[in-house]
C-alpha positions in Angstrom: -18.6 -5.9 -27.4 -17.5 -5.0 -23.8 -17.8 -7.7 -21.2 -17.0 -7.7 -17.5 -14.3 -10.0 -16.3 -14.0 -10.9 -12.6 -10.8 -12.6 -11.6 -11.5 -14.8 -8.5 -8.4 -16.0 -6.6 -8.1 -18.4 -3.6 -7.4 -15.4 -1.4 -10.8 -14.0 -2.4 -9.4 -10.8 -3.9 -11.6 -9.6 -6.8 -10.3 -7.5 -9.7 -12.9 -6.1 -12.0 -11.8 -5.4 -15.5 -13.5 -4.2 -18.7 -12.2 -6.0 -21.8 -13.4 -6.3 -25.4 -14.1 -9.5 -27.2 -11.0 -8.7 -29.3 -8.8 -8.7 -26.1 -10.4 -12.0 -25.1 -9.5 -13.5 -28.4 -6.0 -12.1 -28.2 -5.6 -13.8 -24.8 -6.7 -17.1 -26.4 -4.0 -16.7 -29.0 -1.3 -16.1 -26.4 -2.1 -19.3 -24.4 -0.1 -20.4 -21.4 3.0 -22.4 -20.9 1.9 -23.8 -17.6 -0.8 -26.4 -17.2 -1.7 -27.1 -13.6 -2.8 -30.5 -12.5 -6.6 -30.8 -12.4 -6.8 -34.0 -10.4 -5.4 -35.1 -7.1 -4.5 -38.7 -6.3 -8.1 -39.6 -5.4 -9.3 -38.6 -8.9 -11.2 -35.6 -7.5 -10.9 -32.1 -9.1 -8.4 -30.2 -6.9 -6.9 -27.5 -9.2 -6.8 -26.1 -12.6 -7.6 -22.7 -14.1 -10.9 -22.4 -15.9 -12.8 -19.5 -17.5 -16.5 -19.3 -17.0 -18.7 -17.3 -19.3 -22.0 -16.5 -17.7 -25.1 -14.4 -18.3 -25.0 -10.9 -16.8 -27.9 -11.7 -14.4 -25.7 -14.4 -12.8 -22.9 -12.1 -11.6 -23.7 -11.9 -7.9 -24.4 -15.6 -7.3 -21.6 -16.9 -9.5 -19.1 -14.7 -7.9 -20.1 -16.2 -4.5 -20.1 -19.7 -5.9 -16.7 -19.3 -7.5 -15.3 -18.4 -4.0 -17.0 -21.5 -2.5 -15.7 -23.7 -5.3 -12.1 -22.5 -4.9 -12.3 -23.0 -1.1 -13.5 -26.6 -1.7 -10.9 -27.3 -4.4 -7.4 -26.0 -3.4 -5.4 -24.8 -6.3 -8.4 -24.1 -8.5 -8.7 -20.6 -10.0 -11.8 -19.3 -11.8 -12.0 -16.4 -14.2 -15.6 -15.2 -14.6 -16.7 -13.2 -17.6 -20.3 -11.7 -17.5 -22.2 -10.2 -20.4 -25.4 -10.7 -22.4 -25.8 -14.4 -23.2 -26.0 -13.7 -27.0 -22.7 -11.7 -26.9 -21.0 -14.5 -25.0 -22.1 -17.1 -27.5 -20.6 -14.9 -30.3 -17.3 -14.7 -28.5 -17.3 -18.5 -27.8 -18.1 -19.3 -31.5 -15.3 -16.9 -32.6 -12.8 -18.7 -30.4 -12.8 -17.0 -27.1 -11.2 -19.2 -24.3 -14.1 -20.4 -22.3 -14.4 -23.7 -20.4 -17.9 -23.3 -19.0 -20.9 -21.5 -20.3 -24.1 -20.5 -18.4 -26.9 -19.0 -20.4 -30.0 -17.1 -19.4 -32.2 -19.3 -21.6 -32.1 -22.7 -23.4 -32.4 -21.1 -26.9 -29.1 -19.4 -26.6 -27.4 -22.5 -25.3 -28.7 -24.3 -28.4 -26.5 -22.1 -30.5 -23.5 -23.6 -28.8 -24.8 -27.1 -29.4 -25.4 -26.3 -33.1 -21.8 -25.1 -33.4 -20.7 -28.4 -31.9 -19.0 -26.7 -29.0 -20.5 -28.6 -26.1 -18.3 -30.9 -24.1 -21.2 -32.3 -22.0 -25.0 -32.0 -22.1 -26.3 -28.8 -20.5 -28.0 -28.9 -17.1 -30.8 -26.5 -16.2 -29.9 -25.2 -12.8 -32.2 -22.2 -12.2 -35.2 -20.2 -13.5 -36.0 -16.5 -13.6 -38.9 -14.2 -14.5 -39.3 -10.6 -15.6 -40.4 -7.6 -13.5 -40.8 -3.9 -14.1 -38.1 -1.8 -12.6 -38.6 1.9 -12.0 -36.6 4.7 -10.2 -37.4 4.7 -6.5 -39.7 7.8 -6.8 -41.4 6.3 -9.9 -41.7 9.8 -11.6 -43.8 8.4 -14.5 -46.3 6.8 -12.2 -45.8 3.3 -13.7 -48.0 0.5 -12.2 -48.4 -1.9 -15.1 -47.0 -2.9 -18.4 -49.6 -0.8 -20.2 -48.2 2.3 -18.4 -44.8 1.5 -19.9 -46.4 1.8 -23.4 -47.9 5.3 -22.8 -46.6 8.1 -25.1 -43.8 10.0 -23.6 -42.7 7.2 -21.2 -39.1 6.3 -21.6 -39.1 2.5 -21.6 -36.0 0.4 -21.9 -35.8 -3.3 -22.7 -33.2 -5.9 -23.8 -32.8 -6.5 -27.5 -34.9 -9.3 -28.9 -31.9 -11.6 -29.6 -30.9 -11.5 -25.9 -32.8 -13.9 -23.5 -34.3 -11.1 -21.4 -35.4 -9.4 -24.6 -37.0 -12.5 -26.0 -38.8 -12.9 -22.7 -40.0 -9.3 -22.9 -41.5 -9.9 -26.3 -43.5 -12.9 -24.9 -44.7 -10.9 -22.0 -45.9 -8.1 -24.3 -47.8 -10.7 -26.3 -49.3 -12.2 -23.2 -50.4 -8.7 -22.0 -51.5 -7.6 -25.4 -49.3 -4.5 -25.1 -47.0 -3.0 -27.7 -44.0 -1.3 -26.2 -42.1 1.4 -28.1 -38.8 1.4 -26.2 -36.4 4.3 -26.4 -33.5 1.9 -26.4 -32.8 -1.9 -26.6 -29.8 -3.1 -24.6 -27.5 -6.0 -25.0 -27.8 -7.2 -21.4 -30.2 -6.9 -18.5 -27.7 -5.1 -16.4 -27.5 -2.3 -19.0 -31.3 -2.0 -18.8 -31.1 -1.8 -15.0 -28.4 0.8 -15.2 -30.5 3.1 -17.3 -33.3 2.9 -14.8 -31.2 3.3 -11.7 -29.5 6.3 -13.2 -32.8 8.0 -14.1 -32.2 7.8 -17.9 -35.3 5.7 -18.2 -38.7 5.7 -16.6 -39.1 2.0 -16.6 -37.3 -1.2 -17.7 -38.0 -4.9 -18.0 -35.5 -6.8 -16.0 -35.3 -10.1 -14.1 -36.7 -10.3 -10.6 -33.2 -11.2 -9.4 -31.7 -8.0 -10.8 -34.3 -5.9 -9.0 -33.4 -7.7 -5.8 -29.6 -7.2 -6.3 -30.1 -3.5 -7.1 -31.4 -2.8 -3.5 -32.8 0.7 -3.0 -31.6 2.0 -6.4 -34.8 0.8 -8.1 -38.3 -0.2 -7.3 -39.7 -3.5 -8.6 -43.2 -3.9 -9.8 -44.7 -7.4 -10.3 -45.8 -8.4 -13.8 -48.7 -10.9 -13.6 -48.1 -11.9 -17.3 -44.5 -12.9 -16.4 -45.7 -16.0 -14.4 -46.2 -17.8 -17.7 -42.9 -16.6 -19.3 -40.2 -18.4 -17.3 -36.5 -18.4 -18.4 -34.6 -21.7 -17.7 -30.9 -21.3 -17.2 -28.6 -24.1 -18.5 -24.9 -24.6 -17.8 -22.4 -26.8 -19.6 -18.7 -27.6 -19.9 -17.5 -26.7 -23.3 -15.6 -28.8 -25.8 -11.9 -28.2 -25.8 -11.9 -27.1 -22.1 -8.3 -26.9 -20.9 -9.2 -28.5 -17.6 -12.3 -30.6 -18.4 -12.5 -32.3 -15.0 -12.5 -29.0 -13.2 -14.9 -27.5 -15.6 -17.4 -30.3 -15.1 -16.9 -30.2 -11.4 -17.9 -26.5 -11.4 -21.0 -27.3 -13.5 -22.0 -30.0 -11.0 -21.3 -27.7 -8.1 -23.6 -25.0 -9.5 -26.3 -27.5 -10.2 -25.9 -29.2 -6.8 -27.2 -28.4 -3.3 -24.6 -25.7 -2.6 -25.3 -23.9 -5.9 -29.0 -24.1 -5.4 -28.8 -22.5 -2.0 -26.8 -19.5 -3.3 -29.1 -19.1 -6.3 -32.3 -19.3 -4.2 -30.9 -16.6 -1.9 -30.3 -14.4 -4.9 -34.0 -14.9 -5.9 -33.7 -17.5 -8.7 -36.3 -20.2 -8.9 -35.6 -23.9 -8.9 -35.2 -25.7 -12.3 
């Protein structure tokens, strides 16, 4: 499964790479001969390299938060890997080198707990809801979820095992609508990509993804989504190479600084 890795350095240079889970696992096997100090003389996190696995919908705010965290912790370096939460769990369980995991729902985080891979208890740090996304000119004339179920309409959703897909199923049930999607994607960004490229007439994505997409899509409110809220948990993982730095980033995301960035990106409070 392909995931997007963003290397964030203290000089704020971002290199975007596409890597497979196999490559991630290979990197784990290689390891590193250098282990930077993660604490300064005051006992506060000041350095250390950590890898953060995060749901695809968190890419924009987490990239900003990683910059802020590195500025506040000289010597710290964060590698961010974004993909569908379910795919990230599979990689973690199979041994991928992750120090922190942020999921788009609590059910997916529970899989990490069941595998006994949590270093600390998860903290819910944000919430999100679904919205309809259509191309800017809305060629199919979509105004409601029922329209997305019309014959001939090319509807795209997340697969049911992915948090955005599980939420879509619940929204369908609440609206008493049975969608017949032309494809089911592994992440919400893949759904958004099909809509923005014109491959799909409509997709179910998070409110935050519509906001981040700017003029490339048009967002339509889903009244039924108000009762289908995804809670986002984050946790340091067992076996983290720099546990103090990992937990410090978790606390940073869940704290006032993190909440401000997440709110600006359209996420709700926990």
